[in-house]
All heavy atoms as a GROMACS GRO file, in nm:
protein
  593
    1MET      N    1  -2.708   0.310   1.308
    1MET     CA    2  -2.621   0.210   1.248
    1MET      C    3  -2.595   0.242   1.102
    1MET      O    4  -2.487   0.214   1.052
    1MET     CB    5  -2.683   0.072   1.264
    1MET     CG    6  -2.590  -0.040   1.228
    1MET     SD    7  -2.444  -0.046   1.332
    1MET     CE    8  -2.478  -0.187   1.429
    2THR      N    9  -2.691   0.301   1.033
    2THR     CA   10  -2.670   0.330   0.891
    2THR      C   11  -2.571   0.445   0.871
    2THR      O   12  -2.499   0.446   0.772
    2THR     CB   13  -2.803   0.366   0.822
    2THR    OG1   14  -2.860   0.478   0.887
    2THR    CG2   15  -2.898   0.248   0.827
    3VAL      N   16  -2.566   0.540   0.965
    3VAL     CA   17  -2.469   0.649   0.954
    3VAL      C   18  -2.328   0.593   0.966
    3VAL      O   19  -2.237   0.631   0.891
    3VAL     CB   20  -2.496   0.757   1.061
    3VAL    CG1   21  -2.388   0.863   1.059
    3VAL    CG2   22  -2.632   0.818   1.043
    4LEU      N   23  -2.308   0.503   1.060
    4LEU     CA   24  -2.178   0.438   1.077
    4LEU      C   25  -2.139   0.361   0.951
    4LEU      O   26  -2.023   0.367   0.907
    4LEU     CB   27  -2.183   0.344   1.197
    4LEU     CG   28  -2.055   0.266   1.226
    4LEU    CD1   29  -1.943   0.360   1.266
    4LEU    CD2   30  -2.081   0.164   1.335
    5LYS      N   31  -2.234   0.292   0.892
    5LYS     CA   32  -2.209   0.216   0.771
    5LYS      C   33  -2.170   0.307   0.654
    5LYS      O   34  -2.079   0.276   0.578
    5LYS     CB   35  -2.334   0.135   0.736
    5LYS     CG   36  -2.316   0.040   0.623
    5LYS     CD   37  -2.444  -0.042   0.606
    5LYS     CE   38  -2.443  -0.120   0.480
    5LYS     NZ   39  -2.567  -0.194   0.460
    6ILE      N   40  -2.236   0.423   0.645
    6ILE     CA   41  -2.204   0.518   0.538
    6ILE      C   42  -2.064   0.577   0.558
    6ILE      O   43  -1.987   0.588   0.463
    6ILE     CB   44  -2.311   0.630   0.533
    6ILE    CG1   45  -2.443   0.571   0.483
    6ILE    CG2   46  -2.266   0.745   0.442
    6ILE    CD1   47  -2.560   0.666   0.495
    7VAL      N   48  -2.031   0.612   0.680
    7VAL     CA   49  -1.899   0.669   0.710
    7VAL      C   50  -1.789   0.567   0.680
    7VAL      O   51  -1.688   0.600   0.617
    7VAL     CB   52  -1.893   0.718   0.856
    7VAL    CG1   53  -1.751   0.754   0.895
    7VAL    CG2   54  -1.986   0.834   0.877
    8ILE      N   55  -1.808   0.444   0.723
    8ILE     CA   56  -1.709   0.341   0.698
    8ILE      C   57  -1.698   0.312   0.548
    8ILE      O   58  -1.588   0.290   0.497
    8ILE     CB   59  -1.741   0.213   0.778
    8ILE    CG1   60  -1.722   0.241   0.927
    8ILE    CG2   61  -1.653   0.096   0.736
    8ILE    CD1   62  -1.760   0.127   1.018
    9SER      N   63  -1.809   0.317   0.477
    9SER     CA   64  -1.805   0.295   0.332
    9SER      C   65  -1.727   0.405   0.261
    9SER      O   66  -1.651   0.377   0.168
    9SER     CB   67  -1.947   0.289   0.276
    9SER     OG   68  -2.016   0.179   0.327
   10ILE      N   69  -1.744   0.528   0.305
   10ILE     CA   70  -1.670   0.640   0.244
   10ILE      C   71  -1.520   0.625   0.272
   10ILE      O   72  -1.438   0.644   0.181
   10ILE     CB   73  -1.725   0.774   0.296
   10ILE    CG1   74  -1.866   0.797   0.242
   10ILE    CG2   75  -1.633   0.889   0.258
   10ILE    CD1   76  -1.938   0.915   0.303
   11ILE      N   77  -1.484   0.591   0.394
   11ILE     CA   78  -1.343   0.569   0.428
   11ILE      C   79  -1.287   0.453   0.347
   11ILE      O   80  -1.174   0.458   0.298
   11ILE     CB   81  -1.328   0.545   0.580
   11ILE    CG1   82  -1.365   0.671   0.656
   11ILE    CG2   83  -1.186   0.503   0.614
   11ILE    CD1   84  -1.374   0.652   0.806
   12PHE      N   85  -1.366   0.349   0.329
   12PHE     CA   86  -1.326   0.231   0.251
   12PHE      C   87  -1.295   0.270   0.106
   12PHE      O   88  -1.194   0.228   0.050
   12PHE     CB   89  -1.437   0.126   0.258
   12PHE     CG   90  -1.405  -0.003   0.190
   12PHE    CD1   91  -1.314  -0.091   0.244
   12PHE    CD2   92  -1.468  -0.038   0.072
   12PHE    CE1   93  -1.285  -0.212   0.183
   12PHE    CE2   94  -1.440  -0.157   0.009
   12PHE     CZ   95  -1.349  -0.245   0.065
   13VAL      N   96  -1.380   0.353   0.047
   13VAL     CA   97  -1.359   0.396  -0.091
   13VAL      C   98  -1.234   0.482  -0.102
   13VAL      O   99  -1.153   0.467  -0.194
   13VAL     CB  100  -1.484   0.470  -0.144
   13VAL    CG1  101  -1.455   0.538  -0.276
   13VAL    CG2  102  -1.599   0.373  -0.159
   14ILE      N  103  -1.214   0.573  -0.007
   14ILE     CA  104  -1.096   0.660  -0.009
   14ILE      C  105  -0.969   0.577   0.004
   14ILE      O  106  -0.871   0.600  -0.069
   14ILE     CB  107  -1.106   0.766   0.103
   14ILE    CG1  108  -1.218   0.865   0.069
   14ILE    CG2  109  -0.974   0.839   0.122
   14ILE    CD1  110  -1.251   0.960   0.182
   15ILE      N  111  -0.968   0.481   0.095
   15ILE     CA  112  -0.850   0.396   0.112
   15ILE      C  113  -0.825   0.311  -0.012
   15ILE      O  114  -0.711   0.292  -0.053
   15ILE     CB  115  -0.863   0.309   0.238
   15ILE    CG1  116  -0.845   0.397   0.362
   15ILE    CG2  117  -0.760   0.196   0.240
   15ILE    CD1  118  -0.860   0.324   0.492
   16SER      N  119  -0.930   0.262  -0.075
   16SER     CA  120  -0.911   0.179  -0.194
   16SER      C  121  -0.854   0.260  -0.310
   16SER      O  122  -0.766   0.212  -0.382
   16SER     CB  123  -1.042   0.111  -0.234
   16SER     OG  124  -1.137   0.207  -0.272
   17ILE      N  125  -0.898   0.384  -0.326
   17ILE     CA  126  -0.843   0.470  -0.432
   17ILE      C  127  -0.698   0.506  -0.400
   17ILE      O  128  -0.611   0.502  -0.489
   17ILE     CB  129  -0.930   0.596  -0.450
   17ILE    CG1  130  -1.066   0.556  -0.508
   17ILE    CG2  131  -0.862   0.698  -0.540
   17ILE    CD1  132  -1.168   0.668  -0.507
   18ALA      N  133  -0.670   0.540  -0.275
   18ALA     CA  134  -0.534   0.574  -0.235
   18ALA      C  135  -0.441   0.454  -0.250
   18ALA      O  136  -0.327   0.468  -0.297
   18ALA     CB  137  -0.532   0.623  -0.091
   19LEU      N  138  -0.488   0.337  -0.216
   19LEU     CA  139  -0.408   0.215  -0.228
   19LEU      C  140  -0.374   0.187  -0.374
   19LEU      O  141  -0.261   0.153  -0.408
   19LEU     CB  142  -0.481   0.097  -0.164
   19LEU     CG  143  -0.406  -0.034  -0.148
   19LEU    CD1  144  -0.282  -0.013  -0.063
   19LEU    CD2  145  -0.496  -0.136  -0.083
   20SER      N  146  -0.471   0.205  -0.462
   20SER     CA  147  -0.447   0.184  -0.605
   20SER      C  148  -0.344   0.283  -0.658
   20SER      O  149  -0.253   0.246  -0.734
   20SER     CB  150  -0.576   0.200  -0.684
   20SER     OG  151  -0.670   0.104  -0.644
   21ALA      N  152  -0.355   0.409  -0.618
   21ALA     CA  153  -0.260   0.510  -0.664
   21ALA      C  154  -0.120   0.485  -0.611
   21ALA      O  155  -0.021   0.497  -0.685
   21ALA     CB  156  -0.309   0.648  -0.622
   22ILE      N  157  -0.109   0.447  -0.484
   22ILE     CA  158   0.022   0.422  -0.424
   22ILE      C  159   0.089   0.302  -0.489
   22ILE      O  160   0.210   0.303  -0.515
   22ILE     CB  161   0.008   0.400  -0.271
   22ILE    CG1  162  -0.041   0.528  -0.205
   22ILE    CG2  163   0.138   0.355  -0.209
   22ILE    CD1  164   0.052   0.644  -0.213
   23ILE      N  165   0.014   0.199  -0.518
   23ILE     CA  166   0.072   0.080  -0.583
   23ILE      C  167   0.122   0.116  -0.722
   23ILE      O  168   0.230   0.071  -0.764
   23ILE     CB  169  -0.031  -0.034  -0.587
   23ILE    CG1  170  -0.051  -0.090  -0.447
   23ILE    CG2  171   0.014  -0.145  -0.682
   23ILE    CD1  172  -0.162  -0.190  -0.435
   24LEU      N  173   0.048   0.198  -0.794
   24LEU     CA  174   0.092   0.236  -0.929
   24LEU      C  175   0.213   0.329  -0.927
   24LEU      O  176   0.289   0.333  -1.023
   24LEU     CB  177  -0.023   0.303  -1.004
   24LEU     CG  178  -0.137   0.210  -1.044
   24LEU    CD1  179  -0.251   0.290  -1.104
   24LEU    CD2  180  -0.088   0.106  -1.143
   25MET      N  181   0.234   0.401  -0.818
   25MET     CA  182   0.349   0.492  -0.808
   25MET      C  183   0.479   0.420  -0.775
   25MET      O  184   0.587   0.475  -0.794
   25MET     CB  185   0.322   0.600  -0.702
   25MET     CG  186   0.222   0.702  -0.747
   25MET     SD  187   0.172   0.825  -0.625
   25MET     CE  188   0.300   0.833  -0.506
   26GLN      N  189   0.471   0.297  -0.727
   26GLN     CA  190   0.592   0.226  -0.686
   26GLN      C  191   0.668   0.173  -0.807
   26GLN      O  192   0.612   0.145  -0.911
   26GLN     CB  193   0.556   0.110  -0.594
   26GLN     CG  194   0.506   0.155  -0.461
   26GLN     CD  195   0.474   0.040  -0.369
   26GLN    OE1  196   0.504  -0.075  -0.399
   26GLN    NE2  197   0.412   0.069  -0.257
   27GLU      N  198   0.800   0.159  -0.786
   27GLU     CA  199   0.885   0.104  -0.891
   27GLU      C  200   0.874  -0.047  -0.892
   27GLU      O  201   0.836  -0.109  -0.794
   27GLU     CB  202   1.031   0.143  -0.864
   27GLU     CG  203   1.056   0.291  -0.873
   27GLU     CD  204   1.200   0.325  -0.842
   27GLU    OE1  205   1.282   0.231  -0.831
   27GLU    OE2  206   1.230   0.443  -0.828
   28GLY      N  207   0.914  -0.107  -1.003
   28GLY     CA  208   0.915  -0.252  -1.014
   28GLY      C  209   1.025  -0.312  -0.929
   28GLY      O  210   1.123  -0.247  -0.893
   29LYS      N  211   1.012  -0.438  -0.896
   29LYS     CA  212   1.110  -0.506  -0.812
   29LYS      C  213   1.227  -0.566  -0.890
   29LYS      O  214   1.325  -0.606  -0.833
   29LYS     CB  215   1.043  -0.618  -0.731
   29LYS     CG  216   0.941  -0.567  -0.633
   29LYS     CD  217   1.009  -0.491  -0.523
   29LYS     CE  218   0.905  -0.444  -0.423
   29LYS     NZ  219   0.961  -0.355  -0.325
   30SER      N  220   1.214  -0.573  -1.020
   30SER     CA  221   1.322  -0.634  -1.098
   30SER      C  222   1.439  -0.537  -1.110
   30SER      O  223   1.422  -0.418  -1.134
   30SER     CB  224   1.272  -0.673  -1.237
   30SER     OG  225   1.233  -0.558  -1.308
   31ASN      N  226   1.560  -0.589  -1.092
   31ASN     CA  227   1.680  -0.507  -1.100
   31ASN      C  228   1.743  -0.509  -1.239
   31ASN      O  229   1.842  -0.442  -1.261
   31ASN     CB  230   1.783  -0.554  -0.997
   31ASN     CG  231   1.737  -0.527  -0.856
   31ASN    OD1  232   1.670  -0.429  -0.832
   31ASN    ND2  233   1.772  -0.616  -0.766
   32GLY      N  234   1.688  -0.587  -1.327
   32GLY     CA  235   1.743  -0.594  -1.461
   32GLY      C  236   1.879  -0.663  -1.462
   32GLY      O  237   1.906  -0.754  -1.386
   33LEU      N  238   1.968  -0.616  -1.548
   33LEU     CA  239   2.100  -0.677  -1.559
   33LEU      C  240   2.192  -0.637  -1.445
   33LEU      O  241   2.298  -0.694  -1.428
   33LEU     CB  242   2.164  -0.638  -1.693
   33LEU     CG  243   2.097  -0.697  -1.816
   33LEU    CD1  244   2.164  -0.644  -1.942
   33LEU    CD2  245   2.103  -0.847  -1.813
   34GLY      N  246   2.154  -0.537  -1.365
   34GLY     CA  247   2.236  -0.496  -1.252
   34GLY      C  248   2.248  -0.605  -1.148
   34GLY      O  249   2.350  -0.618  -1.081
   35ALA      N  250   2.147  -0.689  -1.133
   35ALA     CA  251   2.152  -0.798  -1.036
   35ALA      C  252   2.250  -0.907  -1.080
   35ALA      O  253   2.315  -0.969  -0.997
   35ALA     CB  254   2.014  -0.858  -1.017
   36VAL      N  255   2.264  -0.925  -1.211
   36VAL     CA  256   2.357  -1.026  -1.262
   36VAL      C  257   2.500  -0.982  -1.240
   36VAL      O  258   2.587  -1.059  -1.199
   36VAL     CB  259   2.330  -1.051  -1.413
   36VAL    CG1  260   2.433  -1.147  -1.470
   36VAL    CG2  261   2.191  -1.105  -1.432
   37ALA      N  262   2.528  -0.853  -1.261
   37ALA     CA  263   2.663  -0.801  -1.249
   37ALA      C  264   2.701  -0.768  -1.105
   37ALA      O  265   2.813  -0.728  -1.079
   37ALA     CB  266   2.678  -0.677  -1.336
   38GLY      N  267   2.608  -0.780  -1.012
   38GLY     CA  268   2.638  -0.752  -0.873
   38GLY      C  269   2.623  -0.606  -0.836
   38GLY      O  270   2.670  -0.564  -0.732
   39MET      N  271   2.561  -0.528  -0.920
   39MET     CA  272   2.547  -0.385  -0.895
   39MET      C  273   2.416  -0.352  -0.825
   39MET      O  274   2.382  -0.236  -0.810
   39MET     CB  275   2.556  -0.307  -1.026
   39MET     CG  276   2.688  -0.325  -1.094
   39MET     SD  277   2.709  -0.239  -1.252
   39MET     CE  278   2.548  -0.201  -1.307
   40ALA      N  279   2.342  -0.450  -0.782
   40ALA     CA  280   2.210  -0.426  -0.722
   40ALA      C  281   2.221  -0.364  -0.583
   40ALA      O  282   2.132  -0.295  -0.538
   40ALA     CB  283   2.131  -0.555  -0.715
   41ASP      N  284   2.333  -0.388  -0.514
   41ASP     CA  285   2.350  -0.337  -0.379
   41ASP      C  286   2.418  -0.200  -0.385
   41ASP      O  287   2.536  -0.185  -0.357
   41ASP     CB  288   2.432  -0.434  -0.296
   41ASP     CG  289   2.426  -0.403  -0.147
   41ASP    OD1  290   2.327  -0.339  -0.106
   41ASP    OD2  291   2.518  -0.441  -0.075
   42THR      N  292   2.344  -0.098  -0.420
   42THR     CA  293   2.395   0.037  -0.430
   42THR      C  294   2.358   0.115  -0.305
   42THR      O  295   2.291   0.065  -0.216
   42THR     CB  296   2.338   0.109  -0.554
   42THR    OG1  297   2.196   0.118  -0.538
   42THR    CG2  298   2.371   0.032  -0.680
   43TYR      N  299   2.399   0.240  -0.301
   43TYR     CA  300   2.362   0.326  -0.188
   43TYR      C  301   2.212   0.337  -0.176
   43TYR      O  302   2.157   0.330  -0.067
   43TYR     CB  303   2.425   0.464  -0.208
   43TYR     CG  304   2.378   0.564  -0.106
   43TYR    CD1  305   2.430   0.561   0.023
   43TYR    CD2  306   2.281   0.658  -0.136
   43TYR    CE1  307   2.385   0.651   0.119
   43TYR    CE2  308   2.237   0.749  -0.041
   43TYR     CZ  309   2.290   0.745   0.085
   43TYR     OH  310   2.246   0.833   0.179
   44TRP      N  311   2.143   0.355  -0.288
   44TRP     CA  312   1.997   0.372  -0.284
   44TRP      C  313   1.929   0.242  -0.244
   44TRP      O  314   1.824   0.243  -0.181
   44TRP     CB  315   1.945   0.420  -0.419
   44TRP     CG  316   2.003   0.552  -0.455
   44TRP    CD1  317   2.091   0.578  -0.554
   44TRP    CD2  318   1.979   0.677  -0.391
   44TRP    NE1  319   2.124   0.711  -0.556
   44TRP    CE2  320   2.056   0.773  -0.457
   44TRP    CE3  321   1.902   0.717  -0.283
   44TRP    CZ2  322   2.057   0.907  -0.419
   44TRP    CZ3  323   1.902   0.850  -0.246
   44TRP    CH2  324   1.979   0.943  -0.313
   45GLY      N  325   1.985   0.129  -0.281
   45GLY     CA  326   1.926   0.000  -0.242
   45GLY      C  327   1.940  -0.027  -0.094
   45GLY      O  328   1.852  -0.083  -0.030
   46ARG      N  329   2.054   0.013  -0.036
   46ARG     CA  330   2.077  -0.010   0.106
   46ARG      C  331   1.995   0.084   0.194
   46ARG      O  332   1.957   0.050   0.304
   46ARG     CB  333   2.225   0.005   0.139
   46ARG     CG  334   2.311  -0.107   0.085
   46ARG     CD  335   2.451  -0.098   0.141
   46ARG     NE  336   2.514   0.031   0.115
   46ARG     CZ  337   2.602   0.055   0.020
   46ARG    NH1  338   2.637  -0.041  -0.061
   46ARG    NH2  339   2.655   0.175   0.004
   47ASN      N  340   1.971   0.205   0.148
   47ASN     CA  341   1.899   0.305   0.226
   47ASN      C  342   1.756   0.325   0.176
   47ASN      O  343   1.702   0.434   0.183
   47ASN     CB  344   1.975   0.438   0.223
   47ASN     CG  345   2.105   0.429   0.294
   47ASN    OD1  346   2.113   0.372   0.402
   47ASN    ND2  347   2.210   0.481   0.233
   48LYS      N  348   1.698   0.219   0.130
   48LYS     CA  349   1.564   0.228   0.071
   48LYS      C  350   1.458   0.266   0.173
   48LYS      O  351   1.360   0.330   0.140
   48LYS     CB  352   1.529   0.093   0.006
   48LYS     CG  353   1.407   0.098  -0.080
   48LYS     CD  354   1.390  -0.035  -0.149
   48LYS     CE  355   1.274  -0.029  -0.244
   48LYS     NZ  356   1.253  -0.154  -0.312
   49GLY      N  357   1.476   0.228   0.298
   49GLY     CA  358   1.377   0.257   0.401
   49GLY      C  359   1.361   0.405   0.429
   49GLY      O  360   1.257   0.450   0.475
   50ARG      N  361   1.464   0.482   0.400
   50ARG     CA  362   1.459   0.626   0.426
   50ARG      C  363   1.416   0.705   0.303
   50ARG      O  364   1.400   0.825   0.311
   50ARG     CB  365   1.597   0.674   0.470
   50ARG     CG  366   1.641   0.616   0.600
   50ARG     CD  367   1.772   0.678   0.646
   50ARG     NE  368   1.834   0.589   0.742
   50ARG     CZ  369   1.956   0.542   0.731
   50ARG    NH1  370   2.031   0.576   0.630
   50ARG    NH2  371   2.003   0.463   0.823
   51SER      N  372   1.399   0.639   0.192
   51SER     CA  373   1.364   0.708   0.068
   51SER      C  374   1.213   0.715   0.050
   51SER      O  375   1.136   0.662   0.130
   51SER     CB  376   1.428   0.637  -0.051
   51SER     OG  377   1.367   0.510  -0.067
   52MET      N  378   1.172   0.779  -0.056
   52MET     CA  379   1.030   0.789  -0.089
   52MET      C  380   0.973   0.651  -0.120
   52MET      O  381   0.860   0.621  -0.084
   52MET     CB  382   1.012   0.883  -0.209
   52MET     CG  383   0.868   0.902  -0.245
   52MET     SD  384   0.777   0.976  -0.112
   52MET     CE  385   0.690   1.100  -0.198
   53GLU      N  386   1.052   0.567  -0.184
   53GLU     CA  387   1.007   0.432  -0.216
   53GLU      C  388   0.980   0.351  -0.089
   53GLU      O  389   0.883   0.277  -0.080
   53GLU     CB  390   1.112   0.360  -0.302
   53GLU     CG  391   1.073   0.222  -0.347
   53GLU     CD  392   0.960   0.222  -0.448
   53GLU    OE1  393   0.938   0.324  -0.515
   53GLU    OE2  394   0.891   0.120  -0.458
   54GLY      N  395   1.066   0.368   0.011
   54GLY     CA  396   1.045   0.299   0.138
   54GLY      C  397   0.919   0.347   0.208
   54GLY      O  398   0.845   0.268   0.267
   55ALA      N  399   0.894   0.477   0.200
   55ALA     CA  400   0.772   0.532   0.260
   55ALA      C  401   0.648   0.481   0.188
   55ALA      O  402   0.546   0.452   0.252
   55ALA     CB  403   0.777   0.685   0.256
   56LEU      N  404   0.656   0.468   0.056
   56LEU     CA  405   0.542   0.416  -0.020
   56LEU      C  406   0.513   0.271   0.017
   56LEU      O  407   0.398   0.231   0.028
   56LEU     CB  408   0.568   0.427  -0.171
   56LEU     CG  409   0.565   0.568  -0.230
   56LEU    CD1  410   0.605   0.563  -0.377
   56LEU    CD2  411   0.429   0.630  -0.214
   57GLU      N  412   0.618   0.192   0.037
   57GLU     CA  413   0.600   0.053   0.076
   57GLU      C  414   0.535   0.042   0.214
   57GLU      O  415   0.446  -0.041   0.236
   57GLU     CB  416   0.733  -0.022   0.075
   57GLU     CG  417   0.783  -0.051  -0.064
   57GLU     CD  418   0.912  -0.131  -0.061
   57GLU    OE1  419   0.953  -0.179   0.048
   57GLU    OE2  420   0.972  -0.146  -0.168
   58LYS      N  421   0.579   0.125   0.308
   58LYS     CA  422   0.520   0.122   0.442
   58LYS      C  423   0.374   0.163   0.438
   58LYS      O  424   0.289   0.101   0.503
   58LYS     CB  425   0.597   0.215   0.535
   58LYS     CG  426   0.734   0.164   0.571
   58LYS     CD  427   0.807   0.262   0.658
   58LYS     CE  428   0.951   0.218   0.680
   58LYS     NZ  429   1.027   0.317   0.756
   59PHE      N  430   0.343   0.269   0.362
   59PHE     CA  431   0.204   0.313   0.352
   59PHE      C  432   0.118   0.206   0.286
   59PHE      O  433   0.003   0.188   0.322
   59PHE     CB  434   0.195   0.444   0.274
   59PHE     CG  435   0.054   0.496   0.265
   59PHE    CD1  436  -0.005   0.557   0.373
   59PHE    CD2  437  -0.020   0.480   0.150
   59PHE    CE1  438  -0.136   0.603   0.367
   59PHE    CE2  439  -0.150   0.524   0.141
   59PHE     CZ  440  -0.208   0.587   0.250
   60THR      N  441   0.176   0.135   0.188
   60THR     CA  442   0.101   0.029   0.121
   60THR      C  443   0.062  -0.081   0.219
   60THR      O  444  -0.050  -0.130   0.216
   60THR     CB  445   0.184  -0.031   0.005
   60THR    OG1  446   0.218   0.073  -0.085
   60THR    CG2  447   0.108  -0.139  -0.068
   61LYS      N  448   0.155  -0.117   0.306
   61LYS     CA  449   0.125  -0.221   0.406
   61LYS      C  450   0.013  -0.178   0.500
   61LYS      O  451  -0.081  -0.254   0.525
   61LYS     CB  452   0.251  -0.254   0.486
   61LYS     CG  453   0.358  -0.325   0.407
   61LYS     CD  454   0.482  -0.345   0.490
   61LYS     CE  455   0.594  -0.398   0.404
   61LYS     NZ  456   0.720  -0.406   0.478
   62PHE      N  457   0.022  -0.056   0.552
   62PHE     CA  458  -0.080  -0.008   0.644
   62PHE      C  459  -0.215   0.010   0.575
   62PHE      O  460  -0.320  -0.022   0.632
   62PHE     CB  461  -0.036   0.123   0.710
   62PHE     CG  462   0.080   0.106   0.805
   62PHE    CD1  463   0.194   0.183   0.791
   62PHE    CD2  464   0.076   0.012   0.906
   62PHE    CE1  465   0.300   0.167   0.878
   62PHE    CE2  466   0.181  -0.005   0.993
   62PHE     CZ  467   0.294   0.074   0.978
   63ALA      N  468  -0.213   0.059   0.452
   63ALA     CA  469  -0.339   0.080   0.379
   63ALA      C  470  -0.404  -0.055   0.344
   63ALA      O  471  -0.526  -0.067   0.347
   63ALA     CB  472  -0.314   0.161   0.252
   64ALA      N  473  -0.323  -0.154   0.312
   64ALA     CA  474  -0.378  -0.286   0.280
   64ALA      C  475  -0.442  -0.350   0.403
   64ALA      O  476  -0.550  -0.410   0.394
   64ALA     CB  477  -0.269  -0.377   0.224
   65ILE      N  478  -0.379  -0.333   0.519
   65ILE     CA  479  -0.437  -0.385   0.643
   65ILE      C  480  -0.568  -0.314   0.676
   65ILE      O  481  -0.668  -0.378   0.710
   65ILE     CB  482  -0.336  -0.373   0.758
   65ILE    CG1  483  -0.218  -0.469   0.736
   65ILE    CG2  484  -0.401  -0.399   0.893
   65ILE    CD1  485  -0.101  -0.447   0.829
   66ALA      N  486  -0.568  -0.181   0.661
   66ALA     CA  487  -0.690  -0.105   0.687
   66ALA      C  488  -0.800  -0.143   0.589
   66ALA      O  489  -0.918  -0.154   0.627
   66ALA     CB  490  -0.661   0.045   0.678
   67PHE      N  491  -0.764  -0.166   0.463
   67PHE     CA  492  -0.860  -0.206   0.360
   67PHE      C  493  -0.926  -0.339   0.398
   67PHE      O  494  -1.049  -0.352   0.391
   67PHE     CB  495  -0.788  -0.219   0.226
   67PHE     CG  496  -0.875  -0.260   0.112
   67PHE    CD1  497  -0.951  -0.167   0.044
   67PHE    CD2  498  -0.881  -0.393   0.072
   67PHE    CE1  499  -1.032  -0.205  -0.062
   67PHE    CE2  500  -0.961  -0.432  -0.033
   67PHE     CZ  501  -1.037  -0.338  -0.100
   68MET      N  502  -0.846  -0.435   0.441
   68MET     CA  503  -0.901  -0.566   0.477
   68MET      C  504  -0.989  -0.558   0.601
   68MET      O  505  -1.096  -0.620   0.606
   68MET     CB  506  -0.787  -0.666   0.500
   68MET     CG  507  -0.720  -0.709   0.375
   68MET     SD  508  -0.598  -0.835   0.412
   68MET     CE  509  -0.470  -0.790   0.299
   69LEU      N  510  -0.944  -0.481   0.700
   69LEU     CA  511  -1.023  -0.469   0.822
   69LEU      C  512  -1.157  -0.399   0.795
   69LEU      O  513  -1.261  -0.440   0.847
   69LEU     CB  514  -0.945  -0.393   0.929
   69LEU     CG  515  -0.826  -0.466   0.989
   69LEU    CD1  516  -0.751  -0.376   1.087
   69LEU    CD2  517  -0.871  -0.594   1.059
   70LEU      N  518  -1.155  -0.294   0.714
   70LEU     CA  519  -1.280  -0.226   0.681
   70LEU      C  520  -1.372  -0.314   0.599
   70LEU      O  521  -1.494  -0.308   0.615
   70LEU     CB  522  -1.251  -0.096   0.607
   70LEU     CG  523  -1.196   0.018   0.694
   70LEU    CD1  524  -1.161   0.138   0.607
   70LEU    CD2  525  -1.296   0.056   0.800
   71ALA      N  526  -1.315  -0.398   0.512
   71ALA     CA  527  -1.398  -0.490   0.434
   71ALA      C  528  -1.468  -0.589   0.527
   71ALA      O  529  -1.586  -0.621   0.509
   71ALA     CB  530  -1.313  -0.563   0.331
   72ILE      N  531  -1.396  -0.637   0.628
   72ILE     CA  532  -1.456  -0.730   0.724
   72ILE      C  533  -1.565  -0.660   0.806
   72ILE      O  534  -1.673  -0.716   0.826
   72ILE     CB  535  -1.346  -0.789   0.816
   72ILE    CG1  536  -1.254  -0.881   0.734
   72ILE    CG2  537  -1.407  -0.865   0.933
   72ILE    CD1  538  -1.129  -0.924   0.807
   73VAL      N  539  -1.537  -0.538   0.851
   73VAL     CA  540  -1.636  -0.464   0.930
   73VAL      C  541  -1.761  -0.436   0.846
   73VAL      O  542  -1.874  -0.451   0.895
   73VAL     CB  543  -1.574  -0.333   0.984
   73VAL    CG1  544  -1.681  -0.242   1.041
   73VAL    CG2  545  -1.469  -0.363   1.088
   74LEU      N  546  -1.744  -0.396   0.721
   74LEU     CA  547  -1.860  -0.370   0.635
   74LEU      C  548  -1.939  -0.497   0.610
   74LEU      O  549  -2.062  -0.495   0.602
   74LEU     CB  550  -1.816  -0.311   0.501
   74LEU     CG  551  -1.779  -0.162   0.506
   74LEU    CD1  552  -1.718  -0.119   0.375
   74LEU    CD2  553  -1.901  -0.079   0.539
   75ASN      N  554  -1.872  -0.610   0.600
   75ASN     CA  555  -1.941  -0.737   0.582
   75ASN      C  556  -2.022  -0.772   0.706
   75ASN      O  557  -2.136  -0.821   0.695
   75ASN     CB  558  -1.840  -0.848   0.551
   75ASN     CG  559  -1.908  -0.975   0.511
   75ASN    OD1  560  -2.020  -0.975   0.462
   75ASN    ND2  561  -1.840  -1.087   0.533
   76ILE      N  562  -1.966  -0.746   0.822
   76ILE     CA  563  -2.039  -0.773   0.948
   76ILE      C  564  -2.160  -0.680   0.960
   76ILE      O  565  -2.267  -0.722   1.004
   76ILE     CB  566  -1.944  -0.760   1.068
   76ILE    CG1  567  -1.842  -0.873   1.065
   76ILE    CG2  568  -2.020  -0.760   1.199
   76ILE    CD1  569  -1.732  -0.859   1.167
   77LEU      N  570  -2.143  -0.554   0.922
   77LEU     CA  571  -2.253  -0.459   0.933
   77LEU      C  572  -2.368  -0.488   0.835
   77LEU      O  573  -2.480  -0.446   0.858
   77LEU     CB  574  -2.202  -0.316   0.910
   77LEU     CG  575  -2.116  -0.258   1.021
   77LEU    CD1  576  -2.067  -0.119   0.983
   77LEU    CD2  577  -2.192  -0.252   1.152
   78ASN      N  578  -2.339  -0.558   0.726
   78ASN     CA  579  -2.444  -0.590   0.629
   78ASN      C  580  -2.536  -0.701   0.678
   78ASN      O  581  -2.644  -0.720   0.625
   78ASN     CB  582  -2.383  -0.628   0.495
   78ASN     CG  583  -2.343  -0.507   0.415
   78ASN    OD1  584  -2.395  -0.398   0.436
   78ASN    ND2  585  -2.251  -0.525   0.324
   79ASP      N  586  -2.494  -0.776   0.775
   79ASP     CA  587  -2.578  -0.887   0.826
   79ASP      C  588  -2.690  -0.839   0.912
   79ASP      O  589  -2.713  -0.740   0.957
   79ASP     CB  590  -2.492  -0.986   0.905
   79ASP     CG  591  -2.399  -1.060   0.812
   79ASP    OD1  592  -2.426  -1.066   0.692
   79ASP    OD2  593  -2.297  -1.112   0.862
   0.00000   0.00000   0.00000
């Protein structure tokens, strides 16, 4: 049981570091004055899912879910 706990802890640390780095790499959500003038809906805004920013958002969602699940599993294993 302790080997499993160590492996899960290592994966937990790796995911937490990766999650922090991915969040810091993302752009801010504010559009600035472009949203006021109606310029927020550009080609890059409409095709965001296919861009690097879209991929970062998807990875953030999956990493956050994995982070929470591993935290719960580690909490159960500590009992």
